[in-house]
C-alpha positions as CSV (number, residue, x, y, z in Angstrom):
1,M,9.1,18.8,-18.6
2,S,11.0,19.6,-16.2
3,T,14.8,20.4,-16.3
4,V,17.2,20.1,-13.3
5,T,20.0,21.9,-12.9
6,R,23.6,20.5,-10.8
7,R,26.4,22.4,-9.9
8,R,29.3,20.9,-9.7
9,P,32.0,21.4,-6.7
10,D,35.2,23.0,-7.8
11,L,37.6,20.8,-7.6
12,A,40.3,22.6,-8.3
13,H,43.2,23.1,-4.9
14,H,44.5,25.9,-6.9
15,H,43.5,28.7,-9.0
16,P,46.7,29.4,-11.5
17,T,47.1,32.3,-14.1
18,V,48.7,32.2,-17.0
19,R,49.8,35.6,-18.5
20,R,52.5,36.9,-20.9
21,V,56.0,38.2,-19.4
22,G,57.8,39.9,-22.6
23,A,58.1,37.0,-25.5
24,T,57.1,33.9,-23.3
25,W,54.2,32.8,-21.5
26,V,54.2,31.8,-17.3
27,W,51.9,30.5,-15.4
28,E,51.4,31.7,-11.5
29,C,49.7,30.7,-8.2
30,R,48.9,31.9,-4.9
31,C,50.4,28.8,-3.6
32,G,53.9,29.7,-4.7
33,G,54.0,27.4,-7.3
34,A,54.6,28.3,-11.1
35,S,56.2,27.4,-14.5
36,C,59.8,27.0,-15.1
37,R,61.8,30.4,-16.1
38,T,65.2,29.0,-16.5
39,A,64.6,26.7,-20.1
40,T,66.0,28.8,-22.6
41,E,63.3,27.5,-24.7
42,R,59.8,29.5,-25.0
43,P,56.9,27.6,-24.6
44,S,53.9,27.7,-26.3
45,W,50.5,29.5,-25.0
46,H,49.0,25.7,-24.9
47,L,51.9,24.2,-23.3
48,V,51.5,26.5,-20.7
49,V,47.8,26.2,-20.0
50,V,48.0,22.8,-19.7
51,E,50.6,22.7,-16.7
52,A,48.5,25.4,-15.1
53,L,45.6,23.2,-15.6
54,L,47.4,20.2,-14.3
55,H,48.8,22.4,-10.9
56,A,45.0,23.2,-10.8
57,T,43.8,19.8,-10.3
58,A,45.8,19.1,-7.7
59,I,43.6,17.8,-4.9
60,A,44.5,18.9,-1.3
61,P,44.8,16.0,1.0
């Protein structure tokens, strides 16, 4: 019996980082993209991670 291991290429266009700033969560990317910081409400960690993943999967043309 043989096991085949396939590496899937990283299709992410960007690799944003999620971090905590004060009492809120933000994501930032080296391309200059970032989560909104002007909102009066504090987004949850889950929402910020989802936004960062959506940004990361934007394939470059």
